[in-house]
N, C-alpha and C positions, 0 to 999 in steps of 0.2 A: 260349775256351780255358781249360781249369782250368791253373792255374799261369801264365798269360800275364800280362802286365802292362796294367794300364788304357788302353784307347782313347783317352779323354780325358787328356790332358797327353804323349800320346807324340806325337813328331814323325814323321810320315809321308811317305815320299819322294815326290817328284813322280812317277816312275814306278815301279810295283809290279805285283807278279800276287799277286790275292787268292784265298787257297784257302779256301773253306767246306766245313766239315763237316756231316754228317749230323747231326739232334737228339740219336739216342741213341748214334750210335758214333762221331762226332767224325770226327776227322782221323787216317788212320793215323799211328803213333808214329814211324815212319821219316820219314815227309813232314814231320811237326811239327819233328823233330829236325833236320831240314836247314834249316828254316826261317831266315831273318835275324830276323825278328820274330814273337813269340807274342801276339797281344793279344787280348784279352777286353772285354765290353760290361760295365761295372759296373752294376748294379740295386740294388734295394730288397730283393731276397731273396723277394718276394713269388711273383716268376713265376720257375720253374727254368730257364727257356732260352726263347729266340726262335726261331720258324721261320727257315729259309735265307732266304728270301725279305725278311723283316724285319730281319733282321740283317745282309745284305748293304746294306739302305737306311740304316741308322744308320752304317755304315761309310764306304758312298760320301758319305754327306752330311758326315761329318768330315773325309774327305778332300778334298773340295769346299771346305768351309769354311776349310781350311787353305793350300788353293792357287788361291783365286779369286783373278783379275785385279784 
């Protein structure tokens, strides 16, 4: 998400609804504005964006890291 806080270093709640946007259009601005957290995946800048499957895997991996037993 452009303007979102970095995923790493953000505390993810144990229960959440993950909303992912399309590569070109992203998430509808009204939906994004109603969200409790807006997060982005920091990178080197060499890749403009990840596809939705890859981005979802990164987010779920970080959620698992924070909440594993």
